[in-house]
C-alpha positions as CSV (number, residue, x, y, z in Angstrom):
1,M,87.1,1.4,-64.8
2,K,86.6,2.5,-68.4
3,S,84.0,5.2,-69.1
4,N,81.2,4.6,-71.6
5,K,81.3,6.9,-74.6
6,E,77.5,6.8,-74.9
7,D,77.3,8.3,-71.4
8,Y,79.2,11.4,-72.6
9,K,76.8,11.7,-75.6
10,R,73.8,11.7,-73.2
11,L,75.0,14.9,-71.6
12,P,72.9,17.7,-73.0
13,A,74.5,20.7,-74.7
14,V,74.6,24.1,-73.0
15,D,72.1,25.7,-75.4
16,K,69.7,22.9,-74.9
17,L,69.8,23.3,-71.2
18,L,69.3,27.1,-71.5
19,S,66.1,26.6,-73.5
20,S,64.6,24.1,-71.0
21,P,61.6,25.4,-68.9
22,E,63.4,24.6,-65.6
23,V,66.5,26.5,-66.5
24,K,64.6,29.4,-68.0
25,S,62.9,29.7,-64.6
26,L,66.4,29.9,-62.9
27,I,67.5,32.5,-65.5
28,S,64.5,34.8,-64.5
29,K,65.6,34.6,-60.9
30,H,69.4,34.6,-61.1
31,G,70.3,36.0,-64.5
32,K,71.6,34.3,-67.6
33,E,75.3,34.8,-67.0
34,L,75.3,33.1,-63.6
35,V,73.1,30.2,-64.8
36,T,75.3,29.6,-67.9
37,F,78.3,29.5,-65.6
38,A,76.6,26.9,-63.4
39,I,75.6,24.8,-66.4
40,R,79.2,24.7,-67.7
41,Q,80.5,23.8,-64.3
42,S,77.8,21.1,-63.8
43,L,78.6,19.5,-67.2
44,L,82.4,19.4,-66.2
45,H,81.4,17.8,-63.0
46,F,79.4,15.0,-64.7
47,R,82.1,14.5,-67.3
48,D,84.5,13.8,-64.5
49,N,82.1,11.4,-63.0
50,I,81.6,9.5,-66.3
51,S,85.4,9.3,-66.7
52,N,85.5,7.6,-63.3
53,G,83.0,5.0,-64.4
54,Q,79.7,6.5,-63.3
55,P,76.7,6.6,-65.6
56,A,75.3,9.7,-67.2
57,P,72.9,11.7,-64.9
58,D,69.2,12.1,-65.6
59,D,67.7,15.6,-66.3
60,K,66.6,16.0,-62.6
61,A,70.2,15.4,-61.3
62,I,71.6,17.9,-63.8
63,T,69.0,20.6,-62.8
64,E,69.7,20.0,-59.1
65,K,73.4,20.3,-59.7
66,I,72.9,23.5,-61.6
67,L,70.8,24.9,-58.8
68,S,73.2,23.9,-56.1
69,L,76.1,25.6,-58.0
70,I,74.0,28.8,-58.4
71,M,73.3,28.8,-54.7
72,V,77.1,28.5,-53.9
73,S,78.3,30.9,-56.6
74,G,75.6,33.5,-56.0
75,S,75.7,33.6,-52.2
76,R,78.0,34.9,-49.5
77,S,80.6,32.6,-48.1
78,L,81.4,34.9,-45.2
79,K,78.4,34.5,-42.9
80,K,77.2,35.6,-39.4
81,V,78.0,32.8,-37.0
82,Y,76.6,32.5,-33.5
83,N,79.5,31.8,-31.1
84,A,78.4,29.5,-28.4
85,T,81.9,28.2,-27.5
86,G,82.7,30.5,-24.6
87,V,85.9,31.7,-26.5
88,I,85.6,35.5,-26.7
89,I,88.4,36.3,-29.2
90,H,87.8,33.3,-31.5
91,T,90.5,33.4,-34.3
92,N,88.4,31.2,-36.6
93,L,85.3,33.4,-36.1
94,G,87.0,36.7,-36.9
95,R,88.7,37.4,-33.5
96,A,87.4,40.5,-31.7
97,P,83.7,41.1,-32.4
98,Y,82.9,44.7,-33.4
99,G,79.5,45.1,-31.7
100,E,76.7,47.6,-32.7
101,F,78.3,50.6,-31.0
102,L,81.5,50.3,-33.1
103,L,79.7,49.8,-36.4
104,N,77.3,52.7,-35.7
105,D,80.2,55.0,-35.0
106,V,81.8,54.3,-38.4
107,H,78.7,54.1,-40.5
108,E,78.6,57.8,-41.6
109,I,82.3,57.8,-42.4
110,L,82.3,54.7,-44.5
111,C,79.0,55.0,-46.4
112,G,80.2,57.9,-48.4
113,Y,83.5,59.7,-49.2
114,N,86.1,60.5,-46.5
115,N,89.5,62.2,-46.1
116,L,91.6,59.1,-46.2
117,E,94.4,60.8,-48.1
118,F,93.4,64.4,-48.1
119,N,94.6,67.1,-45.7
120,L,91.5,69.1,-45.0
121,E,93.5,71.9,-43.2
122,K,95.9,72.5,-46.1
123,G,93.6,71.5,-48.9
124,V,96.3,69.2,-50.4
125,R,97.0,65.4,-50.6
126,G,97.5,63.9,-47.2
127,S,98.7,60.6,-45.8
128,R,96.6,57.7,-44.5
129,N,99.4,57.1,-42.0
130,D,98.3,60.3,-40.1
131,H,95.0,58.9,-39.1
132,A,94.5,57.2,-35.7
133,T,98.1,57.8,-34.7
134,S,97.3,60.7,-32.3
135,L,94.9,58.5,-30.4
136,V,97.5,55.7,-30.2
137,K,100.2,58.1,-29.0
138,Y,97.9,59.6,-26.4
139,I,96.7,56.3,-25.0
140,T,100.1,54.5,-25.0
141,G,102.4,57.4,-24.4
142,A,104.4,56.6,-27.5
143,E,106.4,59.2,-29.4
144,D,104.9,58.1,-32.7
145,A,102.9,55.2,-34.2
146,L,102.5,53.4,-37.5
147,I,99.6,51.1,-38.6
148,V,99.9,48.2,-41.0
149,N,97.6,45.3,-41.9
150,N,98.5,42.8,-39.2
151,N,101.0,42.2,-36.4
152,A,103.1,39.7,-38.5
153,A,103.5,42.5,-41.1
154,A,104.5,44.9,-38.4
155,V,107.2,42.6,-37.1
156,M,108.5,41.9,-40.6
157,L,108.6,45.6,-41.5
158,V,110.6,46.5,-38.5
159,L,113.1,43.6,-39.0
160,R,113.6,44.4,-42.7
161,A,114.1,48.1,-42.0
162,F,116.6,47.7,-39.2
163,A,118.2,44.3,-39.5
164,K,118.1,43.1,-43.1
165,N,121.1,40.8,-43.7
166,K,122.2,41.3,-40.1
167,E,121.7,39.5,-36.8
168,V,118.7,39.6,-34.5
169,V,119.1,38.1,-31.0
170,V,116.2,36.3,-29.4
171,S,115.7,33.9,-26.5
172,R,115.0,30.3,-27.3
173,G,112.1,30.4,-24.8
174,E,110.4,33.1,-27.0
175,L,110.4,31.4,-30.4
176,V,106.6,31.5,-30.4
177,E,104.1,30.2,-32.8
178,I,100.7,31.9,-33.1
179,G,97.7,30.6,-34.9
180,G,97.9,30.2,-38.7
181,S,101.6,29.0,-38.5
182,F,103.0,32.5,-37.6
183,R,106.4,31.5,-36.2
184,I,109.1,33.8,-35.1
185,P,111.9,31.9,-37.0
186,E,109.9,32.0,-40.2
187,I,109.2,35.7,-39.9
188,M,112.9,36.3,-39.3
189,A,113.8,34.4,-42.4
190,A,111.2,36.1,-44.5
191,S,112.6,39.4,-43.3
192,D,116.1,38.5,-44.5
193,C,117.5,38.5,-41.0
194,K,119.9,36.1,-39.4
195,M,118.2,34.8,-36.2
196,V,120.6,34.2,-33.3
197,E,119.2,32.1,-30.5
198,V,120.4,32.5,-26.9
199,G,119.6,30.7,-23.6
200,T,117.4,27.6,-23.3
201,T,113.7,26.9,-23.5
202,N,113.2,27.5,-19.8
203,K,116.0,29.8,-18.8
204,T,117.7,32.8,-20.4
205,H,120.0,35.2,-18.7
206,V,121.1,38.7,-19.7
207,E,124.7,37.3,-19.9
208,D,123.5,35.1,-22.8
209,Y,122.7,38.2,-24.8
210,E,125.9,39.9,-23.8
211,K,128.1,37.0,-25.0
212,I,126.5,36.9,-28.4
213,I,126.4,40.6,-29.3
214,G,128.8,41.5,-32.1
215,K,129.4,43.8,-35.0
216,E,126.6,42.2,-37.0
217,T,124.0,42.5,-34.2
218,A,121.3,44.9,-35.4
219,M,118.4,44.3,-33.0
220,L,117.5,42.6,-29.7
221,F,114.1,40.9,-30.0
222,K,111.7,40.0,-27.2
223,A,108.4,38.2,-27.8
224,H,105.5,38.0,-25.3
225,K,104.5,34.4,-24.7
226,S,100.9,35.4,-25.1
227,N,99.4,31.9,-25.9
228,Y,101.2,29.7,-23.5
229,V,102.8,29.6,-20.1
230,I,106.1,28.1,-18.9
231,K,106.1,27.4,-15.2
232,G,108.6,25.8,-12.8
233,F,112.4,26.2,-13.1
234,T,112.3,29.2,-15.4
235,Q,113.9,32.6,-15.9
236,E,113.7,35.2,-18.6
237,V,115.3,38.6,-19.2
238,G,113.0,41.4,-18.4
239,L,112.4,44.4,-20.7
240,E,114.3,46.7,-18.3
241,E,117.5,44.6,-18.5
242,L,117.2,44.3,-22.3
243,V,116.8,48.0,-22.7
244,V,119.9,48.7,-20.6
245,L,121.9,46.2,-22.6
246,G,120.6,47.7,-25.9
247,R,121.5,51.2,-25.0
248,K,124.9,50.2,-23.7
249,N,125.6,48.6,-27.2
250,K,123.6,51.2,-29.2
251,I,121.2,48.4,-30.4
252,P,117.4,49.0,-30.6
253,V,115.1,46.7,-28.7
254,L,111.9,45.4,-30.4
255,F,109.1,43.9,-28.2
256,D,106.5,41.9,-30.0
257,Q,103.8,42.4,-27.4
258,G,101.2,40.9,-29.7
259,C,98.1,40.8,-27.6
260,G,97.3,44.5,-27.8
261,L,96.6,45.4,-24.1
262,L,97.2,49.1,-24.3
263,S,97.4,50.0,-20.7
264,A,97.1,48.4,-17.2
265,Q,93.6,47.4,-16.3
266,K,92.0,47.1,-12.8
267,N,90.3,43.8,-13.8
268,P,92.3,40.9,-12.0
269,L,91.9,38.9,-15.3
270,F,94.8,41.0,-16.7
271,S,97.1,40.7,-13.8
272,G,100.6,39.8,-15.0
273,E,99.8,40.7,-18.6
274,P,102.3,43.2,-20.1
275,D,100.7,46.3,-21.5
276,V,102.0,48.7,-24.1
277,R,102.1,51.9,-22.0
278,T,104.1,50.3,-19.2
279,A,106.5,48.7,-21.7
280,L,107.2,52.0,-23.4
281,K,107.9,53.6,-20.0
282,K,110.6,51.0,-19.5
283,G,112.4,52.4,-22.5
284,V,111.6,49.9,-25.2
285,D,112.5,51.3,-28.6
286,L,109.7,49.7,-30.7
287,I,106.6,47.7,-29.8
288,C,104.4,45.7,-32.2
289,F,100.9,44.5,-31.4
290,S,97.6,43.4,-32.9
291,G,94.4,45.5,-33.3
292,D,91.9,42.6,-33.2
293,K,92.9,40.9,-29.9
294,L,92.7,42.6,-26.5
295,L,92.5,46.0,-28.1
296,G,89.1,44.9,-29.4
297,G,89.2,46.4,-32.9
298,P,89.9,45.5,-36.5
299,Q,92.7,43.4,-37.8
300,A,95.8,45.6,-37.8
301,G,99.4,45.6,-36.8
302,I,100.4,48.7,-34.7
303,I,104.0,49.8,-34.2
304,V,104.7,52.4,-31.5
305,G,107.9,53.8,-30.1
306,N,110.9,56.0,-30.9
307,K,109.8,58.7,-33.4
308,K,113.1,58.6,-35.3
309,L,112.8,54.8,-35.8
310,I,109.1,55.2,-36.8
311,A,110.1,57.9,-39.3
312,K,112.4,55.5,-41.0
313,L,109.7,52.8,-41.2
314,K,107.4,55.3,-42.9
315,K,109.9,55.6,-45.7
316,E,110.2,51.9,-46.3
317,P,109.0,50.9,-49.8
318,M,107.3,47.8,-48.4
319,L,105.0,49.9,-46.3
320,R,102.7,50.5,-49.4
321,A,102.2,46.7,-49.7
322,L,101.2,46.6,-46.0
323,R,99.0,49.6,-45.7
324,V,95.5,49.5,-44.2
325,C,92.3,50.6,-45.9
326,K,89.7,53.2,-44.8
327,S,87.5,50.6,-43.1
328,T,90.4,49.5,-40.8
329,I,91.3,53.1,-40.0
330,A,87.7,54.1,-39.2
331,L,87.1,51.1,-37.0
332,L,90.4,51.5,-35.2
333,E,89.8,55.2,-34.4
334,A,86.3,54.4,-33.2
335,T,87.8,51.6,-31.0
336,L,90.5,53.9,-29.6
337,L,88.0,56.6,-28.8
338,N,86.3,54.3,-26.3
339,Y,89.6,54.0,-24.4
340,L,89.3,57.7,-23.4
341,N,86.4,56.7,-21.0
342,E,86.4,53.6,-18.8
343,T,82.6,53.3,-19.0
344,D,82.7,53.5,-22.8
345,L,85.4,50.8,-22.9
346,T,83.3,48.3,-20.9
347,E,80.0,49.2,-22.6
348,K,81.0,49.9,-26.2
349,N,84.0,47.7,-26.7
350,Q,82.5,44.2,-27.3
351,T,85.6,42.3,-26.2
352,F,85.7,44.1,-22.9
353,K,82.0,43.8,-22.5
354,F,82.3,40.0,-22.7
355,L,85.3,40.0,-20.5
356,T,83.5,42.0,-17.7
357,R,80.1,40.2,-17.8
358,K,78.7,39.5,-14.4
359,S,78.2,35.8,-13.5
360,A,74.6,36.4,-12.6
361,D,73.9,37.8,-16.1
362,I,75.5,34.8,-17.8
363,K,73.5,32.4,-15.6
364,A,70.3,34.2,-16.3
365,T,71.0,33.9,-20.1
366,A,71.6,30.2,-19.6
367,E,68.4,29.6,-17.7
368,F,66.4,31.5,-20.3
369,F,68.1,29.5,-23.0
370,K,67.3,26.2,-21.3
371,N,63.7,27.2,-20.8
372,E,63.3,28.0,-24.5
373,L,64.6,24.5,-25.4
374,T,62.4,22.9,-22.7
375,K,59.3,24.6,-24.2
376,A,60.0,22.9,-27.5
377,G,60.4,19.5,-25.8
378,I,64.2,19.4,-25.7
379,S,65.6,18.2,-22.4
380,A,68.5,20.4,-21.3
381,E,70.4,21.4,-18.1
382,V,72.6,24.3,-17.0
383,T,76.1,23.5,-15.8
384,T,79.0,25.7,-14.7
385,S,81.9,26.0,-17.2
386,K,85.1,27.9,-17.8
387,G,85.3,30.3,-20.8
388,Q,88.4,31.7,-22.4
389,C,89.6,35.0,-23.7
390,G,91.2,33.2,-26.7
391,G,93.0,34.6,-29.7
392,G,96.4,33.8,-28.3
393,T,95.8,35.9,-25.1
394,L,95.6,35.2,-21.4
395,P,96.4,31.5,-21.8
396,D,96.3,30.7,-18.1
397,K,93.1,32.6,-17.3
398,E,89.7,31.0,-17.1
399,I,86.4,33.0,-17.1
400,P,83.6,31.6,-15.0
401,S,80.6,30.9,-17.2
402,F,77.5,28.7,-17.6
403,T,76.8,26.1,-20.3
404,V,73.5,24.6,-21.5
405,V,73.8,20.9,-22.3
406,I,71.2,19.0,-24.4
407,K,70.4,15.8,-22.6
408,Q,69.4,12.6,-24.4
409,K,68.0,9.5,-22.7
410,S,69.7,6.9,-24.9
411,S,72.8,4.7,-25.1
412,N,76.2,6.4,-25.2
413,K,76.5,5.6,-28.9
414,L,73.1,7.0,-29.9
415,R,73.7,10.1,-27.6
416,S,77.1,10.7,-29.2
417,D,75.7,10.2,-32.7
418,Y,72.9,12.7,-32.0
419,A,75.4,15.3,-30.7
420,E,77.6,14.8,-33.7
421,K,74.7,15.2,-36.2
422,M,73.3,18.3,-34.3
423,Y,76.8,19.9,-34.3
424,H,77.3,19.6,-38.0
425,A,73.6,20.4,-38.9
426,L,73.9,23.6,-36.9
427,L,77.0,24.6,-38.7
428,N,75.2,24.1,-42.0
429,H,72.2,26.1,-41.0
430,E,71.4,29.3,-42.9
431,T,72.7,31.1,-39.9
432,P,75.3,28.8,-38.4
433,V,75.7,28.1,-34.7
434,L,79.0,26.9,-33.4
435,G,78.6,24.9,-30.2
436,I,80.8,22.4,-28.3
437,L,81.1,18.7,-28.6
438,K,82.1,17.4,-25.2
439,K,81.9,13.8,-23.8
440,G,79.3,12.7,-26.3
441,N,77.0,15.8,-25.7
442,I,76.4,19.0,-27.5
443,C,76.8,22.1,-25.3
444,F,76.3,25.9,-25.7
445,D,78.4,28.2,-23.6
446,M,76.6,31.5,-22.7
447,L,79.6,33.7,-22.1
448,T,79.7,34.8,-25.7
449,L,75.9,35.1,-26.1
450,Y,73.3,37.6,-24.9
451,P,69.6,37.1,-24.2
452,S,68.5,38.6,-27.5
453,E,70.7,36.1,-29.4
454,A,69.8,33.2,-27.1
455,K,66.1,33.3,-28.2
456,V,67.1,33.2,-31.9
457,I,69.6,30.4,-31.3
458,A,67.2,28.3,-29.3
459,Q,64.7,28.4,-32.2
460,I,67.4,27.4,-34.6
461,I,68.3,24.5,-32.3
462,C,64.7,23.4,-32.1
463,D,64.3,23.4,-35.9
464,V,67.6,21.4,-36.4
465,H,66.7,19.0,-33.6
466,Q,63.4,18.2,-35.3
467,Q,65.2,17.5,-38.6
468,V,67.7,15.3,-36.9
469,K,64.9,13.5,-35.0
470,E,63.0,12.8,-38.2
471,N,66.1,11.2,-39.8
472,R,66.7,8.8,-37.0
473,A,65.0,7.4,-33.9
474,I,66.2,9.1,-30.7
């Protein structure tokens, strides 16, 4: 469809729009620079529309477009989201939540200056790599530690430092993919290593490693299958066997533990989950894991193990590109300090606080939530549910929880339509709420919510429900 040249001419000039009363009002609130930017973007938008055969907009449409662009450009895109999914370490929602205790602990350090790279004892320049490492070493029993910006970076740094242009042996059953397309084969390739696969998907024996080891073998690699489980006719080579084989051939063993469980926990939820301290006791040379999963802290990749190997990593030129900022270090140290006391861990570490919630408390939150909705005339019921740890951790473990389901007395199609509209309307609220769409209903799992949040969310749901109700008959 051909565009009309007259429509292009009807678009007002930037100066004319800037002098209009409506736009002057916007300038007084948002500033001339932002408004001018929004005007130019709006005119580009309408020019594209005209080129596609649409007519020129009227003054009202132009003003509305300018205002919408100002709201988008001049507002935060990263927002608080209420997590009503029952997934504790939700990768799409920032993984491990910090909680108030953690943020309060780091407030004084981060609101002013700090000794990020200054040695206070000697009065000279220091290294950011010195922070948090003492705590990591004490808690895990490691000889030394190094912190980079995420676990993928940690694995890549180790592989490039010790196996660049050489062979790294890994079981086919451990070629894992974590969220965001983090795949072991791709990390190997990006690290300039030659990946050598041994065994099969379900069974790998120590003999498979022994047969393949040669002059070009630089590292034995083991990955924790943290986000899936293989059951049935299976066998894998344990860390102890791999360590013995590595020492026999003078080849270091790298364990990508990933999930960040630092030490064995009494909670049965963690039974069978490998922890860093135990793995180091088995003699593993280097271990990499995340800071924002079961550890419960900020995004970080932590490398622990043999001090000579860590010393070499600290000299790698790539380390500067992977280094962490003061916020990460402060949050990580505050997180690690809670590991020194079991009570602090379950009370101040938000991840462990969610993981150890009592069923009665979750149910009480659900009943309170339901009653708040009922007061507003929204029919709801409490049902039992199963929450998850999430974040690529504890894949075969379910956490008993309770869910509040909004009930609609209507046909399946209307009920499903209502749930769909509520779901998206809640996501587009000023303070988004992420619920669950399940079997044509919208549900809210209480595992990741507390009573103080439940009241706020219930009010948001009531407001959104009214808007949806006004747009269609329920």
